[in-house]
C-alpha positions as CSV (number, residue, x, y, z in Angstrom):
1,M,103.5,111.6,143.7
2,S,107.0,110.0,143.5
3,Q,107.9,107.2,141.2
4,S,108.5,104.8,144.1
5,T,105.0,105.5,145.4
6,T,103.3,104.8,142.1
7,T,105.1,101.6,141.2
8,T,105.6,99.6,144.3
9,R,102.0,98.8,145.2
10,A,101.3,95.2,144.2
11,P,97.9,94.5,142.5
12,T,95.6,92.9,145.0
13,S,93.8,89.7,143.8
14,I,90.2,89.5,144.7
15,A,89.4,86.5,146.8
16,P,86.1,85.7,148.5
17,G,86.0,86.5,152.2
18,T,89.3,88.3,152.2
19,L,88.3,92.0,151.6
20,D,88.7,94.4,154.5
21,A,86.7,97.5,153.8
22,Q,89.2,100.0,155.1
23,R,92.4,98.3,153.9
24,D,91.1,97.4,150.5
25,L,88.9,100.4,149.7
26,P,90.9,101.0,146.5
27,V,90.0,97.5,145.4
28,I,86.3,98.1,146.0
29,V,86.4,101.5,144.2
30,T,88.3,99.9,141.3
31,V,85.8,97.1,140.9
32,V,82.8,99.5,141.0
33,A,84.5,102.0,138.6
34,V,85.5,99.3,136.0
35,S,82.0,97.8,136.2
36,L,80.5,101.1,135.4
37,L,82.9,101.6,132.6
38,G,82.1,98.2,131.1
39,L,78.4,98.7,131.5
40,N,78.7,102.2,129.9
41,Q,74.9,102.6,130.1
42,P,73.7,105.7,128.2
43,L,72.2,108.3,130.5
44,F,71.8,111.5,128.5
45,A,73.2,112.8,125.2
46,G,76.4,110.9,125.2
47,L,76.7,110.8,129.0
48,T,77.1,107.3,130.3
49,T,77.9,105.5,133.5
50,G,81.4,105.2,132.1
51,T,81.7,108.9,131.7
52,I,80.8,109.4,135.4
53,A,83.4,106.8,136.5
54,V,86.1,108.4,134.4
55,A,85.3,111.9,135.5
56,A,85.0,111.0,139.2
57,L,88.4,109.3,139.4
58,L,90.2,111.6,137.0
59,P,92.6,112.9,139.8
60,V,93.5,109.3,140.7
61,W,94.1,107.7,137.3
62,I,95.7,110.7,135.5
63,T,98.8,110.3,137.8
64,T,99.4,106.7,136.6
65,L,99.6,107.5,132.9
66,R,103.4,108.0,132.9
67,Q,103.9,104.4,134.1
68,Y,102.9,103.1,130.6
69,R,104.3,103.5,127.2
70,F,102.3,105.8,124.9
71,A,99.7,106.7,127.5
72,V,100.8,110.3,128.1
73,A,101.2,110.9,124.3
74,I,97.7,109.5,123.6
75,S,96.1,111.7,126.3
76,I,97.8,114.9,125.1
77,L,97.1,114.3,121.5
78,S,93.5,113.5,122.3
79,I,93.1,116.9,124.0
80,I,94.7,118.6,121.0
81,A,92.3,116.6,118.7
82,V,89.2,118.0,120.4
83,I,90.5,121.5,120.1
84,A,91.3,120.9,116.5
85,G,87.8,119.6,115.9
86,V,86.3,122.8,117.2
87,V,88.6,124.9,115.1
88,V,88.0,122.9,111.9
89,S,84.3,123.1,112.3
90,E,84.5,126.9,112.1
91,F,85.8,126.7,108.5
92,Q,83.1,124.6,106.9
93,G,81.3,127.3,104.9
94,D,77.7,126.4,104.2
95,R,77.8,123.0,106.1
96,V,75.5,122.9,109.1
97,S,76.9,122.5,112.6
98,D,75.0,120.5,115.2
99,R,75.9,121.5,118.8
100,G,74.1,118.5,120.3
101,L,76.0,116.1,117.9
102,A,79.3,117.9,118.9
103,I,78.7,117.4,122.6
104,E,77.6,113.8,122.1
105,F,80.7,112.8,120.0
106,A,83.0,114.7,122.4
107,L,81.6,112.8,125.4
108,V,81.9,109.4,123.6
109,F,85.4,110.1,122.6
110,L,86.6,111.5,126.0
111,T,85.0,108.6,127.8
112,G,86.9,106.2,125.6
113,I,90.3,107.9,126.1
114,G,89.6,108.5,129.8
115,G,88.5,104.9,130.1
116,L,91.9,103.9,128.9
117,G,93.4,105.9,131.8
118,L,91.0,104.4,134.3
119,L,91.8,100.8,133.2
120,L,95.5,101.4,133.3
121,W,95.1,102.7,136.9
122,A,93.0,99.6,137.7
123,R,96.0,97.5,136.6
124,T,98.0,99.0,139.5
125,I,95.3,98.0,142.0
126,I,94.1,94.6,140.8
127,P,95.7,92.2,138.3
128,T,94.9,92.8,134.6
129,H,92.9,89.6,134.2
130,Q,90.6,90.5,137.0
131,A,90.1,94.0,135.7
132,A,89.2,92.5,132.3
133,V,86.7,90.1,133.8
134,V,85.0,92.9,135.7
135,F,84.9,95.0,132.6
136,G,83.6,92.1,130.5
137,V,80.8,91.3,132.9
138,G,79.6,95.0,132.8
139,Y,80.0,94.9,129.0
140,L,77.9,91.7,128.7
141,L,75.1,93.1,130.8
142,R,74.9,96.2,128.6
143,V,74.8,94.3,125.2
144,M,72.2,91.8,126.5
145,Q,69.6,94.5,126.3
146,D,70.0,94.5,122.5
147,V,70.0,90.8,121.9
148,P,66.2,90.3,121.4
149,A,66.1,92.8,118.5
150,S,69.5,91.7,117.0
151,A,69.8,90.1,113.6
152,N,72.9,88.2,114.8
153,P,73.4,88.3,118.6
154,W,76.7,86.4,118.6
155,K,78.3,88.6,116.0
156,Y,77.0,92.0,117.1
157,Q,76.6,91.6,120.9
158,I,77.8,88.5,122.7
159,S,81.2,87.5,121.2
160,V,83.4,90.3,122.3
161,P,82.3,90.6,126.0
162,L,82.2,86.8,126.4
163,A,85.8,86.6,124.9
164,I,86.9,89.2,127.5
165,I,85.5,87.2,130.4
166,L,86.7,83.8,129.2
167,L,90.2,84.9,128.3
168,G,90.5,87.0,131.5
169,L,89.7,83.8,133.5
170,A,92.1,81.7,131.3
171,A,95.0,84.3,131.8
172,R,95.7,83.1,135.3
173,S,96.7,79.6,134.2
174,K,100.3,78.8,133.7
175,S,99.3,76.5,130.8
176,A,98.4,77.8,127.4
177,V,95.7,75.1,127.1
178,P,92.8,77.1,128.6
179,A,93.4,80.2,126.5
180,V,93.8,78.1,123.3
181,L,90.7,76.1,124.0
182,C,88.7,79.4,124.6
183,L,90.0,80.9,121.4
184,L,89.3,77.8,119.3
185,G,85.8,77.5,120.9
186,L,85.0,81.2,120.2
187,G,86.3,80.8,116.6
188,L,84.2,77.7,116.0
189,V,81.0,79.4,117.2
190,S,81.9,82.4,115.0
191,V,82.0,80.3,111.9
192,L,78.6,78.8,112.7
193,A,77.2,82.3,113.5
194,D,78.5,84.0,110.2
195,S,81.2,86.0,111.9
196,R,84.1,85.5,109.5
197,S,86.5,88.2,110.8
198,F,86.2,87.2,114.5
199,F,86.9,83.6,113.5
200,G,90.1,84.8,111.9
201,F,91.1,86.9,114.9
202,C,90.6,83.9,117.3
203,L,92.7,81.7,115.0
204,L,95.5,84.2,114.8
205,A,95.5,84.7,118.6
206,A,95.6,81.0,119.2
207,V,98.6,80.7,116.9
208,L,100.4,83.6,118.7
209,V,99.7,82.0,122.2
210,L,101.1,78.6,121.0
211,W,104.1,80.2,119.3
212,Q,105.2,81.7,122.6
213,R,105.4,78.2,124.0
214,R,107.9,77.0,121.5
215,P,111.2,75.5,122.9
216,A,114.0,78.0,123.1
217,S,117.6,77.5,123.9
218,T,118.6,81.1,124.3
219,G,116.3,82.5,127.0
220,L,113.0,84.3,126.7
221,G,113.9,87.3,124.5
222,M,113.5,87.6,120.7
223,N,114.3,90.4,118.3
224,K,111.3,92.6,117.9
225,L,111.8,93.0,114.1
226,T,111.8,89.2,113.8
227,V,108.5,89.1,115.7
228,L,107.0,91.7,113.5
229,G,108.0,89.8,110.4
230,L,106.6,86.6,111.7
231,I,103.3,88.3,112.6
232,A,103.1,89.7,109.0
233,V,103.7,86.3,107.5
234,A,101.1,84.7,109.8
235,L,98.6,87.4,108.8
236,F,99.2,86.9,105.1
237,A,99.0,83.1,105.5
238,L,95.8,83.2,107.5
239,Y,94.2,85.7,105.1
240,S,95.1,83.5,102.1
241,I,94.0,80.2,103.8
242,G,90.8,81.7,105.2
243,T,89.8,83.2,101.9
244,N,90.4,79.9,100.1
245,L,88.3,78.0,102.8
246,L,85.5,80.5,102.4
247,V,85.5,80.4,98.6
248,Q,85.5,76.6,98.6
249,G,82.6,76.5,101.0
250,Y,84.4,74.8,103.9
251,L,83.1,77.4,106.4
252,G,79.5,77.3,105.3
253,Q,77.4,78.0,102.3
254,A,76.2,81.4,103.5
255,N,79.8,82.6,104.1
256,Q,80.8,81.2,100.7
257,Q,78.1,83.1,98.8
258,R,78.9,86.4,100.5
259,T,82.7,86.0,100.0
260,V,82.4,85.1,96.3
261,Q,80.1,88.0,95.7
262,Q,82.4,90.5,97.5
263,I,85.5,89.3,95.6
264,E,83.6,89.5,92.2
265,D,82.4,93.0,92.9
266,S,85.6,94.5,94.2
267,G,88.4,92.1,93.4
268,S,89.3,91.7,97.1
269,L,87.6,90.2,100.1
270,L,89.0,93.0,102.3
271,I,87.9,95.9,100.0
272,G,84.5,94.2,99.2
273,G,83.8,93.5,102.9
274,R,84.5,97.1,104.0
275,P,83.4,99.4,101.1
276,E,83.1,102.5,103.3
277,W,86.8,103.2,102.9
278,S,86.2,103.7,99.2
279,G,83.7,106.5,100.0
280,T,86.0,107.9,102.7
281,L,88.9,108.2,100.3
282,Q,86.7,110.3,98.0
283,L,85.8,112.5,100.9
284,M,89.5,112.9,101.8
285,K,90.4,114.0,98.3
286,A,87.6,116.6,98.3
287,N,88.1,117.9,101.8
288,P,91.5,116.7,103.2
289,M,91.3,118.8,106.4
290,G,88.2,117.0,107.7
291,F,84.9,118.4,108.7
292,G,85.1,119.3,112.4
293,L,83.3,118.5,115.6
294,G,79.5,118.5,115.1
295,T,79.5,119.2,111.4
296,T,76.8,117.5,109.4
297,P,77.4,116.2,105.8
298,S,76.2,118.2,102.8
299,A,74.5,116.7,99.7
300,H,77.8,117.0,97.9
301,D,79.6,115.0,100.5
302,V,77.0,112.2,100.2
303,M,77.3,112.2,96.4
304,A,81.1,112.0,96.6
305,A,81.1,109.1,99.0
306,K,78.5,107.2,96.9
307,A,80.6,107.7,93.8
308,G,83.6,106.1,95.5
309,M,81.6,103.2,96.8
310,R,80.0,102.6,93.4
311,G,83.5,102.3,91.9
312,I,84.0,99.0,93.6
313,G,80.5,97.7,92.8
314,T,78.7,98.6,96.0
315,D,75.0,99.3,95.9
316,T,74.6,102.7,97.4
317,E,70.8,103.1,97.0
318,N,69.6,100.8,99.8
319,G,69.4,103.4,102.5
320,Y,72.7,102.5,104.3
321,V,74.7,105.4,102.9
322,D,71.9,108.0,103.3
323,N,70.7,106.9,106.7
324,Y,73.6,105.2,108.6
325,M,76.7,106.8,107.1
326,F,75.4,110.4,106.5
327,G,72.0,110.6,108.2
328,G,72.8,114.0,109.9
329,H,76.3,112.8,110.9
330,F,79.5,111.3,109.6
331,K,79.7,107.5,110.5
332,L,82.4,106.1,108.2
333,H,82.6,102.6,109.8
334,S,86.2,103.1,110.8
335,I,87.6,104.7,114.0
336,I,90.5,106.3,112.1
337,A,88.2,107.6,109.4
338,D,85.7,108.9,112.0
339,L,88.6,110.6,113.9
340,W,89.7,112.2,110.6
341,A,86.2,113.4,109.7
342,T,85.8,115.0,113.2
343,F,89.3,116.1,114.1
344,G,91.0,116.4,110.7
345,I,94.7,115.8,110.4
346,V,95.2,115.6,114.2
347,G,92.6,112.8,114.2
348,I,94.5,110.8,111.7
349,A,97.7,111.3,113.7
350,L,95.9,110.1,116.8
351,G,94.6,107.0,115.0
352,I,98.1,106.2,113.8
353,L,99.5,106.6,117.3
354,L,96.9,104.2,118.7
355,A,97.8,101.6,116.0
356,V,101.5,102.1,116.6
357,A,101.0,101.7,120.4
358,L,99.1,98.4,119.9
359,V,101.7,97.0,117.5
360,Y,104.7,98.0,119.5
361,C,103.5,96.7,122.8
362,L,102.1,93.5,121.4
363,I,105.5,92.8,119.8
364,D,107.2,93.7,123.0
365,R,105.1,91.2,125.0
366,L,105.5,88.5,122.3
367,S,109.2,88.9,122.3
368,R,109.2,88.4,126.1
369,R,106.6,85.6,125.9
370,T,104.2,87.4,128.3
371,A,101.3,88.0,125.8
372,S,98.2,86.2,127.2
373,G,95.3,85.1,125.0
374,L,93.5,88.2,126.1
375,V,96.3,90.4,124.8
376,C,96.8,88.5,121.6
377,L,93.2,88.6,120.6
378,F,92.3,92.1,121.6
379,A,95.5,93.7,120.3
380,V,94.6,92.3,116.9
381,L,90.9,93.1,117.3
382,G,91.9,96.6,118.3
383,L,93.9,97.2,115.1
384,W,91.0,95.9,113.0
385,N,88.5,98.2,114.7
386,L,90.8,101.2,114.2
387,A,90.7,100.5,110.5
388,F,87.2,99.0,110.1
389,G,85.1,99.5,113.2
390,P,82.5,102.3,113.9
391,I,83.8,104.6,116.7
392,Y,80.5,104.6,118.7
393,K,80.4,100.8,119.0
394,N,84.1,99.8,118.9
395,L,86.0,102.6,120.7
396,P,85.5,100.6,124.1
397,D,87.1,97.6,122.5
398,V,90.1,99.6,121.4
399,M,90.3,101.1,124.8
400,L,90.4,97.7,126.4
401,A,92.9,96.4,123.9
402,L,95.3,99.3,124.7
403,A,94.7,98.9,128.5
404,V,95.7,95.2,128.6
405,T,98.5,95.6,126.0
406,L,100.4,98.7,126.9
407,T,103.7,97.9,128.7
408,A,105.9,99.8,131.1
409,S,107.0,103.3,130.2
410,K,110.6,104.4,129.6
411,A,110.7,105.9,133.1
412,L,110.3,102.4,134.5
413,L,112.6,100.5,132.3
414,S,115.2,100.3,135.1
415,E,112.7,98.2,137.0
416,K,112.0,96.1,133.8
417,A,108.2,96.2,134.1
418,T,105.3,97.3,136.3
419,T,104.3,94.9,139.1
420,D,101.5,93.6,137.0
421,E,103.8,92.8,134.1
422,K,106.2,91.0,136.5
423,E,103.2,88.8,137.5
424,D,102.6,88.1,133.8
425,V,106.2,87.0,133.4
426,A,105.8,84.6,136.4
427,T,102.5,83.2,135.1
428,H,103.8,82.5,131.5
429,A,107.2,81.3,132.5
């Protein structure tokens, strides 16, 4: 397919009563596929409705990858990672390999990476905000099944898909007000619902949205290094201010007690709040090449991880380490850590590439003032999940973050942006 063929089709907005079945068949297929991907309903041993949508449309979406920065590199490295995971698992000595676990993890991983390709293709058929809303509705329907048994429905189920839907709807406004109001509202509910990190993400995203609306006397552009520096300063300031507000009790007594305890135990809110990394680092020291696809942890692995976590004052005898982290599998509560454990060094390289792609494209959009509230929130949330989110739960969030954030590839720089990005520029001008 020629470049002119893949880049000139304008995304078609979905308006009630305007669809023609023959003319707009790609739109109908897109909406169904993205809905199935968002729903991602488990069917059998890692196979989901998202897997079916990704596999069925593989010949269609794979041709659009070259339109976006980093998309081809991410796809190629993902394939290499799966191969590396199989190879690494063959050199694990007396550790047990579980074929069922290997198949399940491979399907979850490939659905996530393939889902990125599917959503990037969807951006060429319908506008990004509409694809996000459709995905978010499917996502919300899936998590609602878990709400009755959840200890904190807002924190663990509702907040993310609802944010996708609301910010997708707000993205069409030329005003920053709807997005900022959505972000502040989501942040406020998060404080009341004991979701400290999501509150911080919403606040940072609101700051980034407003910052793009500052007066400028020299056009829309801004040096990318300057933008990166400003984001770093904003992150440090928000972390410092947020920690102080938590410690002083301004964000609720329950949040205050947890924060103070974590800081006293580990010396840092970040380390104390995510102790799994202390255990992961011990595993990396003992077995730097990872464990491989389908490999189950040994008793020595569990003891090494516990020793690392006890070093920062974490209680390791409450069943969490034995049952969740190492209960017949490696679940290290970090996508990058899980990629390392399963794919070894190639997995770490892939995790770093995903992080670099999010940072670079977010900065690119911010420098051109085209980053919507959806992009600002989910790029930051995606980076957090790469470092601190479990892969089974949060890989779809990273997939969406990349799908809405990635910008036009080098091959299309002469045209400045894809059609969808040109629409973003017009919307935010």
